[in-house]
C-alpha angles and dihedrals in degrees: 000000000000106000122232115278127201112272095008124110115241120222126198108224123199120201142158131239108251128141122273098004098061124001136164115241119172093339090308129105119238139162144094095309093047091053090046090050091051091051092049092048091052092050098043097033103235135130123225146197118213123212128179113236109263099224096040092236132129097217135286139150111269126214091268092055097254125123119247132203126017093338089056092050091053092048090049088048091239087129135024099213139005117224107185142101087294114159119226108237134166092243092054092042089060092064104027137024125246131207126225107297114265093197131033120215144148141199118288142163121253115205140173111244098227093051092058101031111135121226116243112266124234089253095046090130089072093059098090091072127047121238090256091053093050090049090051092049092051090050091048091050095050092044093050093049091048090051090050090051092047097045092046089057095045099045113086088201089063098035111018103168111031093183096051106027132065117233108228093195097081116161092259091049089049090054089049091049091052092047091050090055090052088056091045089243126133112234137177144287095063115211118244104176122080091233093055091045091053091056092043092050094048091048091051091052090047093052094047092052091043094052091047090053092046094050093046094049094044090051090050090050094052094045096046096046087206099151115169110272115250087215105064101144141024088258089059089051093053094047096051123083102195100080133051114217137197146142142223113307110249094004126140088250091061092051091045090064092041093056098037119109093204109115093223091050090048090053090052091050093048090049092051095042094052091048096036096138093049106039106029116087131204101219139023091240090055090051094052092046091050093050090052096047106036145025094280134130119205121214112204149107109340094216091057090046090053088057092049090051089049094050096041112042093198091064127082137180120231114242099245118089121182137179102040108217143150143232113241139178111256122219136166113281094247094045119130089207096071097081093038091053092046092054091046091051090051091051091050090051093048092049092050094244093123090053089050091053091047092053092043096057101032104041113106138144092258092053090050090049093051090058089066096058116157119254133175116272110261126213090251090065090058095040094113091050093052090046091052090051092049091051091049092051091049092050091049093052091046091050091051091051090049091050091050091046092054092051091047092051092053092044092049090062092056099046093036095234131128117275091237094054092048090047091050093048091048091049093050092047092053096044096042101034096142093055093046093047090052090050092049091049091051091049093050090047092055091048092053090049 
């Protein structure tokens, strides 16, 4: 506590012990709220005396109609302000005043990782790439094989005499060639023309980089163990039967579900209300301990759950967060300090001091580790690889057209036709070889007859 100083008003501050907001260290109080209180006192020039709430409650209406916890102490004028992780709610706002929130939060689900770990699926080997990436790879494979097939037919260096020679690069053989490259195996037929070799080389480079990315991401997946949680939302929590779930007794979270019209939220409230003695907890520390030691999911403030997941690496918060809300400083309704404190909180936010305090009390190794969670490789990550393949395919097709043009130009001089007509005939012959072969066979048959 900051002792009274001459000429400065002294405020009695009520708070609650909750890590990392207020903690006892060597008979002294420290934490996020204590640092915030010091900053406010320095800005507004007041001294203060901190007391921990006697009943250990945040503030709710009891059965006799009186308010408990920190809200009750303010109403009974046992304290001037409450600086704690106290959620701003309409019910509390009716009896006390709140400042601008100094922390934003919501309602989340805290789980133990091994209670919600998902067994590996039969097709777990597909997990390193997303569905979009696999679709793109399949398209790239088919397109490359088609380009091989097309270029091998167009290039005279690969197929010089369409009427007399057999083209080994059929479409099925092209598919086999592409698949062999994916398995890092050399297969026949072997390309002879420059245009076909360009496409083959680019496809080989593509497959090597692709396999390297797959192996690296699959290794990261196996080492991280970060399978997608089966409990992603509150609806998932209601549908499952493995875990019990609850929240702090008398907390704003409990009344959020009680007053909500959402059917899922109503089901959660009915579940907790019927099993009140078994699933509701008295303190946040008790909730975290219960999650760690039993099949229990804790519903509470997401920002506090993030800290629990950071401090205990076997805990994790489900992705969905509902009921956006904030922590504010509570004062009496007639207090002159409400506006002063609100302005001071805004100044601390604008100066970045609130962010500094947030990082100071929440930053841990587990939190840093959770930022690097594994995720399937998306097509954007392989965008450069796909672009390189596309350029290689285009170069191969252009090279095949150039090779065919050169042959047509030389042939045009011998048959005394225009280069364009020879090129067109050559193109039609190569792309419709079966039809032309059938016609030539019929012509030769008539001649023999």
